[in-house]
mmCIF file as gemmi writes it, N, C-alpha and C atoms, coordinates in Angstrom:
data_model
loop_
_atom_site.group_PDB
_atom_site.id
_atom_site.type_symbol
_atom_site.label_atom_id
_atom_site.label_alt_id
_atom_site.label_comp_id
_atom_site.label_asym_id
_atom_site.label_entity_id
_atom_site.label_seq_id
_atom_site.pdbx_PDB_ins_code
_atom_site.Cartn_x
_atom_site.Cartn_y
_atom_site.Cartn_z
_atom_site.occupancy
_atom_site.B_iso_or_equiv
_atom_site.pdbx_formal_charge
_atom_site.auth_seq_id
_atom_site.auth_asym_id
_atom_site.pdbx_PDB_model_num
ATOM 1 N N . MET Axp A 1 ? 229.348 34.626 141.428 1 0 ? 1 A 1
ATOM 2 C CA . MET Axp A 1 ? 227.965 34.524 141.837 1 0 ? 1 A 1
ATOM 3 C C . MET Axp A 1 ? 227.385 35.911 142.103 1 0 ? 1 A 1
ATOM 4 N N . LYS Axp A 2 ? 226.144 36.109 141.642 1 0 ? 2 A 1
ATOM 5 C CA . LYS Axp A 2 ? 225.469 37.382 141.875 1 0 ? 2 A 1
ATOM 6 C C . LYS Axp A 2 ? 224.765 37.341 143.224 1 0 ? 2 A 1
ATOM 7 N N . PRO Axp A 3 ? 224.737 38.469 143.93 1 0 ? 3 A 1
ATOM 8 C CA . PRO Axp A 3 ? 223.985 38.494 145.193 1 0 ? 3 A 1
ATOM 9 C C . PRO Axp A 3 ? 222.483 38.446 144.927 1 0 ? 3 A 1
ATOM 10 N N . VAL Axp A 4 ? 221.764 37.844 145.844 1 0 ? 4 A 1
ATOM 11 C CA . VAL Axp A 4 ? 220.315 37.724 145.718 1 0 ? 4 A 1
ATOM 12 C C . VAL Axp A 4 ? 219.677 39.003 146.256 1 0 ? 4 A 1
ATOM 13 N N . VAL Axp A 5 ? 218.809 39.586 145.461 1 0 ? 5 A 1
ATOM 14 C CA . VAL Axp A 5 ? 218.124 40.811 145.863 1 0 ? 5 A 1
ATOM 15 C C . VAL Axp A 5 ? 216.688 40.454 146.243 1 0 ? 5 A 1
ATOM 16 N N . THR Axp A 6 ? 216.284 40.829 147.435 1 0 ? 6 A 1
ATOM 17 C CA . THR Axp A 6 ? 214.908 40.586 147.871 1 0 ? 6 A 1
ATOM 18 C C . THR Axp A 6 ? 214.181 41.914 148.007 1 0 ? 6 A 1
ATOM 19 N N . GLN Axp A 7 ? 212.902 41.881 147.706 1 0 ? 7 A 1
ATOM 20 C CA . GLN Axp A 7 ? 212.095 43.088 147.837 1 0 ? 7 A 1
ATOM 21 C C . GLN Axp A 7 ? 211.566 43.176 149.267 1 0 ? 7 A 1
ATOM 22 N N . GLN Axp A 8 ? 211.582 44.368 149.796 1 0 ? 8 A 1
ATOM 23 C CA . GLN Axp A 8 ? 211.047 44.582 151.128 1 0 ? 8 A 1
ATOM 24 C C . GLN Axp A 8 ? 209.679 45.224 151.01 1 0 ? 8 A 1
ATOM 25 N N . THR Axp A 9 ? 208.758 44.74 151.816 1 0 ? 9 A 1
ATOM 26 C CA . THR Axp A 9 ? 207.423 45.327 151.847 1 0 ? 9 A 1
ATOM 27 C C . THR Axp A 9 ? 207.509 46.697 152.512 1 0 ? 9 A 1
ATOM 28 N N . SER Axp A 10 ? 206.822 47.642 151.943 1 0 ? 10 A 1
ATOM 29 C CA . SER Axp A 10 ? 206.847 49.003 152.449 1 0 ? 10 A 1
ATOM 30 C C . SER Axp A 10 ? 206.301 49.08 153.872 1 0 ? 10 A 1
ATOM 31 N N . ARG Axp A 11 ? 206.844 49.989 154.652 1 0 ? 11 A 1
ATOM 32 C CA . ARG Axp A 11 ? 206.361 50.182 156.015 1 0 ? 11 A 1
ATOM 33 C C . ARG Axp A 11 ? 204.915 50.66 156.043 1 0 ? 11 A 1
ATOM 34 N N . ARG Axp A 12 ? 204.518 51.324 154.977 1 0 ? 12 A 1
ATOM 35 C CA . ARG Axp A 12 ? 203.138 51.812 154.894 1 0 ? 12 A 1
ATOM 36 C C . ARG Axp A 12 ? 202.163 50.639 154.976 1 0 ? 12 A 1
ATOM 37 N N . TYR Axp A 13 ? 202.447 49.585 154.244 1 0 ? 13 A 1
ATOM 38 C CA . TYR Axp A 13 ? 201.548 48.432 154.239 1 0 ? 13 A 1
ATOM 39 C C . TYR Axp A 13 ? 201.66 47.631 155.532 1 0 ? 13 A 1
ATOM 40 N N . LYS Axp A 14 ? 202.85 47.526 156.059 1 0 ? 14 A 1
ATOM 41 C CA . LYS Axp A 14 ? 203.019 46.841 157.343 1 0 ? 14 A 1
ATOM 42 C C . LYS Axp A 14 ? 202.295 47.604 158.442 1 0 ? 14 A 1
ATOM 43 N N . GLY Axp A 15 ? 202.316 48.913 158.375 1 0 ? 15 A 1
ATOM 44 C CA . GLY Axp A 15 ? 201.592 49.725 159.357 1 0 ? 15 A 1
ATOM 45 C C . GLY Axp A 15 ? 200.093 49.517 159.257 1 0 ? 15 A 1
ATOM 46 N N . ARG Axp A 16 ? 199.58 49.431 158.034 1 0 ? 16 A 1
ATOM 47 C CA . ARG Axp A 16 ? 198.147 49.177 157.859 1 0 ? 16 A 1
ATOM 48 C C . ARG Axp A 16 ? 197.762 47.812 158.416 1 0 ? 16 A 1
ATOM 49 N N . MET Axp A 17 ? 198.596 46.819 158.162 1 0 ? 17 A 1
ATOM 50 C CA . MET Axp A 17 ? 198.295 45.488 158.683 1 0 ? 17 A 1
ATOM 51 C C . MET Axp A 17 ? 198.331 45.477 160.205 1 0 ? 17 A 1
ATOM 52 N N . LEU Axp A 18 ? 199.285 46.189 160.799 1 0 ? 18 A 1
ATOM 53 C CA . LEU Axp A 18 ? 199.372 46.257 162.256 1 0 ? 18 A 1
ATOM 54 C C . LEU Axp A 18 ? 198.159 46.962 162.849 1 0 ? 18 A 1
ATOM 55 N N . ILE Axp A 19 ? 197.753 48.069 162.246 1 0 ? 19 A 1
ATOM 56 C CA . ILE Axp A 19 ? 196.577 48.788 162.732 1 0 ? 19 A 1
ATOM 57 C C . ILE Axp A 19 ? 195.337 47.915 162.609 1 0 ? 19 A 1
ATOM 58 N N . GLY Axp A 20 ? 195.219 47.185 161.506 1 0 ? 20 A 1
ATOM 59 C CA . GLY Axp A 20 ? 194.093 46.274 161.33 1 0 ? 20 A 1
ATOM 60 C C . GLY Axp A 20 ? 194.049 45.2 162.403 1 0 ? 20 A 1
ATOM 61 N N . LEU Axp A 21 ? 195.204 44.632 162.711 1 0 ? 21 A 1
ATOM 62 C CA . LEU Axp A 21 ? 195.248 43.607 163.76 1 0 ? 21 A 1
ATOM 63 C C . LEU Axp A 21 ? 194.895 44.189 165.128 1 0 ? 21 A 1
ATOM 64 N N . LEU Axp A 22 ? 195.36 45.395 165.401 1 0 ? 22 A 1
ATOM 65 C CA . LEU Axp A 22 ? 195.024 46.024 166.68 1 0 ? 22 A 1
ATOM 66 C C . LEU Axp A 22 ? 193.525 46.293 166.795 1 0 ? 22 A 1
ATOM 67 N N . ILE Axp A 23 ? 192.908 46.733 165.71 1 0 ? 23 A 1
ATOM 68 C CA . ILE Axp A 23 ? 191.464 46.966 165.718 1 0 ? 23 A 1
ATOM 69 C C . ILE Axp A 23 ? 190.721 45.641 165.907 1 0 ? 23 A 1
ATOM 70 N N . CYS Axp A 24 ? 191.216 44.579 165.269 1 0 ? 24 A 1
ATOM 71 C CA . CYS Axp A 24 ? 190.615 43.248 165.46 1 0 ? 24 A 1
ATOM 72 C C . CYS Axp A 24 ? 190.701 42.822 166.919 1 0 ? 24 A 1
ATOM 73 N N . CYS Axp A 25 ? 191.841 43.053 167.541 1 0 ? 25 A 1
ATOM 74 C CA . CYS Axp A 25 ? 192.008 42.688 168.954 1 0 ? 25 A 1
ATOM 75 C C . CYS Axp A 25 ? 191.045 43.471 169.835 1 0 ? 25 A 1
ATOM 76 N N . VAL Axp A 26 ? 190.88 44.745 169.562 1 0 ? 26 A 1
ATOM 77 C CA . VAL Axp A 26 ? 189.919 45.551 170.32 1 0 ? 26 A 1
ATOM 78 C C . VAL Axp A 26 ? 188.51 44.994 170.126 1 0 ? 26 A 1
ATOM 79 N N . GLY Axp A 27 ? 188.185 44.587 168.926 1 0 ? 27 A 1
ATOM 80 C CA . GLY Axp A 27 ? 186.879 44.013 168.653 1 0 ? 27 A 1
ATOM 81 C C . GLY Axp A 27 ? 186.645 42.717 169.409 1 0 ? 27 A 1
ATOM 82 N N . VAL Axp A 28 ? 187.656 41.853 169.447 1 0 ? 28 A 1
ATOM 83 C CA . VAL Axp A 28 ? 187.513 40.583 170.163 1 0 ? 28 A 1
ATOM 84 C C . VAL Axp A 28 ? 187.364 40.821 171.66 1 0 ? 28 A 1
ATOM 85 N N . VAL Axp A 29 ? 188.171 41.704 172.201 1 0 ? 29 A 1
ATOM 86 C CA . VAL Axp A 29 ? 188.07 42.007 173.637 1 0 ? 29 A 1
ATOM 87 C C . VAL Axp A 29 ? 186.704 42.604 173.951 1 0 ? 29 A 1
ATOM 88 N N . SER Axp A 30 ? 186.216 43.461 173.067 1 0 ? 30 A 1
ATOM 89 C CA . SER Axp A 30 ? 184.905 44.059 173.278 1 0 ? 30 A 1
ATOM 90 C C . SER Axp A 30 ? 183.797 43.017 173.167 1 0 ? 30 A 1
ATOM 91 N N . LEU Axp A 31 ? 183.943 42.062 172.268 1 0 ? 31 A 1
ATOM 92 C CA . LEU Axp A 31 ? 182.941 40.996 172.142 1 0 ? 31 A 1
ATOM 93 C C . LEU Axp A 31 ? 182.886 40.145 173.401 1 0 ? 31 A 1
ATOM 94 N N . VAL Axp A 32 ? 184.034 39.857 173.981 1 0 ? 32 A 1
ATOM 95 C CA . VAL Axp A 32 ? 184.09 38.977 175.149 1 0 ? 32 A 1
ATOM 96 C C . VAL Axp A 32 ? 183.675 39.711 176.419 1 0 ? 32 A 1
ATOM 97 N N . GLY Axp A 33 ? 184.129 40.947 176.575 1 0 ? 33 A 1
ATOM 98 C CA . GLY Axp A 33 ? 183.961 41.606 177.858 1 0 ? 33 A 1
ATOM 99 C C . GLY Axp A 33 ? 182.888 42.668 177.948 1 0 ? 33 A 1
ATOM 100 N N . SER Axp A 34 ? 182.143 42.883 176.892 1 0 ? 34 A 1
ATOM 101 C CA . SER Axp A 34 ? 181.179 43.977 176.916 1 0 ? 34 A 1
ATOM 102 C C . SER Axp A 34 ? 179.779 43.463 176.629 1 0 ? 34 A 1
ATOM 103 N N . GLU Axp A 35 ? 178.829 44.243 177.033 1 0 ? 35 A 1
ATOM 104 C CA . GLU Axp A 35 ? 177.434 43.906 176.757 1 0 ? 35 A 1
ATOM 105 C C . GLU Axp A 35 ? 177.033 44.353 175.348 1 0 ? 35 A 1
ATOM 106 N N . ASP Axp A 36 ? 177.75 45.329 174.808 1 0 ? 36 A 1
ATOM 107 C CA . ASP Axp A 36 ? 177.445 45.843 173.474 1 0 ? 36 A 1
ATOM 108 C C . ASP Axp A 36 ? 178.203 45.028 172.427 1 0 ? 36 A 1
ATOM 109 N N . LYS Axp A 37 ? 177.587 43.978 171.93 1 0 ? 37 A 1
ATOM 110 C CA . LYS Axp A 37 ? 178.231 43.077 170.977 1 0 ? 37 A 1
ATOM 111 C C . LYS Axp A 37 ? 178.347 43.698 169.59 1 0 ? 37 A 1
ATOM 112 N N . LEU Axp A 38 ? 177.506 44.665 169.278 1 0 ? 38 A 1
ATOM 113 C CA . LEU Axp A 38 ? 177.528 45.277 167.95 1 0 ? 38 A 1
ATOM 114 C C . LEU Axp A 38 ? 178.826 46.042 167.714 1 0 ? 38 A 1
ATOM 115 N N . PHE Axp A 39 ? 179.291 46.768 168.715 1 0 ? 39 A 1
ATOM 116 C CA . PHE Axp A 39 ? 180.547 47.506 168.574 1 0 ? 39 A 1
ATOM 117 C C . PHE Axp A 39 ? 181.711 46.541 168.357 1 0 ? 39 A 1
ATOM 118 N N . GLY Axp A 40 ? 181.758 45.468 169.129 1 0 ? 40 A 1
ATOM 119 C CA . GLY Axp A 40 ? 182.837 44.498 169 1 0 ? 40 A 1
ATOM 120 C C . GLY Axp A 40 ? 182.854 43.831 167.638 1 0 ? 40 A 1
ATOM 121 N N . ALA Axp A 41 ? 181.68 43.445 167.16 1 0 ? 41 A 1
ATOM 122 C CA . ALA Axp A 41 ? 181.599 42.809 165.852 1 0 ? 41 A 1
ATOM 123 C C . ALA Axp A 41 ? 181.99 43.791 164.748 1 0 ? 41 A 1
ATOM 124 N N . GLY Axp A 42 ? 181.532 45.029 164.876 1 0 ? 42 A 1
ATOM 125 C CA . GLY Axp A 42 ? 181.885 46.047 163.881 1 0 ? 42 A 1
ATOM 126 C C . GLY Axp A 42 ? 183.368 46.34 163.867 1 0 ? 42 A 1
ATOM 127 N N . ALA Axp A 43 ? 183.967 46.45 165.044 1 0 ? 43 A 1
ATOM 128 C CA . ALA Axp A 43 ? 185.404 46.71 165.122 1 0 ? 43 A 1
ATOM 129 C C . ALA Axp A 43 ? 186.194 45.546 164.533 1 0 ? 43 A 1
ATOM 130 N N . PHE Axp A 44 ? 185.743 44.329 164.797 1 0 ? 44 A 1
ATOM 131 C CA . PHE Axp A 44 ? 186.419 43.152 164.254 1 0 ? 44 A 1
ATOM 132 C C . PHE Axp A 44 ? 186.368 43.144 162.73 1 0 ? 44 A 1
ATOM 133 N N . VAL Axp A 45 ? 185.205 43.426 162.172 1 0 ? 45 A 1
ATOM 134 C CA . VAL Axp A 45 ? 185.047 43.425 160.71 1 0 ? 45 A 1
ATOM 135 C C . VAL Axp A 45 ? 185.863 44.557 160.076 1 0 ? 45 A 1
ATOM 136 N N . VAL Axp A 46 ? 185.826 45.732 160.692 1 0 ? 46 A 1
ATOM 137 C CA . VAL Axp A 46 ? 186.616 46.857 160.169 1 0 ? 46 A 1
ATOM 138 C C . VAL Axp A 46 ? 188.107 46.533 160.25 1 0 ? 46 A 1
ATOM 139 N N . GLY Axp A 47 ? 188.534 45.941 161.351 1 0 ? 47 A 1
ATOM 140 C CA . GLY Axp A 47 ? 189.934 45.554 161.502 1 0 ? 47 A 1
ATOM 141 C C . GLY Axp A 47 ? 190.371 44.563 160.443 1 0 ? 47 A 1
ATOM 142 N N . LEU Axp A 48 ? 189.52 43.577 160.161 1 0 ? 48 A 1
ATOM 143 C CA . LEU Axp A 48 ? 189.838 42.631 159.096 1 0 ? 48 A 1
ATOM 144 C C . LEU Axp A 48 ? 189.938 43.327 157.744 1 0 ? 48 A 1
ATOM 145 N N . GLY Axp A 49 ? 189.045 44.27 157.51 1 0 ? 49 A 1
ATOM 146 C CA . GLY Axp A 49 ? 189.092 45.017 156.256 1 0 ? 49 A 1
ATOM 147 C C . GLY Axp A 49 ? 190.376 45.809 156.106 1 0 ? 49 A 1
ATOM 148 N N . VAL Axp A 50 ? 190.786 46.476 157.176 1 0 ? 50 A 1
ATOM 149 C CA . VAL Axp A 50 ? 192.028 47.261 157.132 1 0 ? 50 A 1
ATOM 150 C C . VAL Axp A 50 ? 193.229 46.339 156.941 1 0 ? 50 A 1
ATOM 151 N N . TYR Axp A 51 ? 193.234 45.211 157.648 1 0 ? 51 A 1
ATOM 152 C CA . TYR Axp A 51 ? 194.337 44.263 157.523 1 0 ? 51 A 1
ATOM 153 C C . TYR Axp A 51 ? 194.457 43.743 156.091 1 0 ? 51 A 1
ATOM 154 N N . PHE Axp A 52 ? 193.33 43.292 155.531 1 0 ? 52 A 1
ATOM 155 C CA . PHE Axp A 52 ? 193.385 42.74 154.181 1 0 ? 52 A 1
ATOM 156 C C . PHE Axp A 52 ? 193.641 43.815 153.129 1 0 ? 52 A 1
ATOM 157 N N . ALA Axp A 53 ? 193.253 45.05 153.396 1 0 ? 53 A 1
ATOM 158 C CA . ALA Axp A 53 ? 193.607 46.132 152.48 1 0 ? 53 A 1
ATOM 159 C C . ALA Axp A 53 ? 195.125 46.34 152.472 1 0 ? 53 A 1
ATOM 160 N N . GLY Axp A 54 ? 195.747 46.249 153.64 1 0 ? 54 A 1
ATOM 161 C CA . GLY Axp A 54 ? 197.207 46.335 153.712 1 0 ? 54 A 1
ATOM 162 C C . GLY Axp A 54 ? 197.883 45.177 153.012 1 0 ? 54 A 1
ATOM 163 N N . ARG Axp A 55 ? 197.343 43.966 153.192 1 0 ? 55 A 1
ATOM 164 C CA . ARG Axp A 55 ? 197.905 42.794 152.512 1 0 ? 55 A 1
ATOM 165 C C . ARG Axp A 55 ? 197.773 42.924 150.994 1 0 ? 55 A 1
ATOM 166 N N . PHE Axp A 56 ? 196.609 43.395 150.547 1 0 ? 56 A 1
ATOM 167 C CA . PHE Axp A 56 ? 196.391 43.572 149.121 1 0 ? 56 A 1
ATOM 168 C C . PHE Axp A 56 ? 197.332 44.634 148.557 1 0 ? 56 A 1
ATOM 169 N N . GLY Axp A 57 ? 197.509 45.739 149.282 1 0 ? 57 A 1
ATOM 170 C CA . GLY Axp A 57 ? 198.419 46.785 148.821 1 0 ? 57 A 1
ATOM 171 C C . GLY Axp A 57 ? 199.852 46.295 148.726 1 0 ? 57 A 1
ATOM 172 N N . ALA Axp A 58 ? 200.271 45.503 149.708 1 0 ? 58 A 1
ATOM 173 C CA . ALA Axp A 58 ? 201.635 44.954 149.664 1 0 ? 58 A 1
ATOM 174 C C . ALA Axp A 58 ? 201.778 44.002 148.483 1 0 ? 58 A 1
ATOM 175 N N . TRP Axp A 59 ? 200.786 43.191 148.247 1 0 ? 59 A 1
ATOM 176 C CA . TRP Axp A 59 ? 200.828 42.269 147.11 1 0 ? 59 A 1
ATOM 177 C C . TRP Axp A 59 ? 200.839 43.039 145.791 1 0 ? 59 A 1
ATOM 178 N N . TRP Axp A 60 ? 200.01 44.075 145.71 1 0 ? 60 A 1
ATOM 179 C CA . TRP Axp A 60 ? 199.875 44.839 144.472 1 0 ? 60 A 1
ATOM 180 C C . TRP Axp A 60 ? 201.176 45.549 144.125 1 0 ? 60 A 1
ATOM 181 N N . SER Axp A 61 ? 201.865 46.095 145.126 1 0 ? 61 A 1
ATOM 182 C CA . SER Axp A 61 ? 203.069 46.86 144.833 1 0 ? 61 A 1
ATOM 183 C C . SER Axp A 61 ? 204.305 45.97 144.655 1 0 ? 61 A 1
ATOM 184 N N . ASN Axp A 62 ? 204.319 44.804 145.294 1 0 ? 62 A 1
ATOM 185 C CA . ASN Axp A 62 ? 205.496 43.943 145.213 1 0 ? 62 A 1
ATOM 186 C C . ASN Axp A 62 ? 205.291 42.679 144.373 1 0 ? 62 A 1
ATOM 187 N N . GLY Axp A 63 ? 204.046 42.351 144.109 1 0 ? 63 A 1
ATOM 188 C CA . GLY Axp A 63 ? 203.789 41.168 143.287 1 0 ? 63 A 1
ATOM 189 C C . GLY Axp A 63 ? 203.719 39.95 144.046 1 0 ? 63 A 1
């Protein structure tokens, strides 16, 4: 029997996804606890963009 080889997602993409999630969390906390809703909404949208860019990069490089 041959051993099964699995591909590992690069740390670069995992780091981007983590940073995106952290920015999203900052955005949500800012939306709930601050009077300036524009900053929170912007941070949330930017965080989602960074997260999905990391997901897309991981998909693109690993298939």
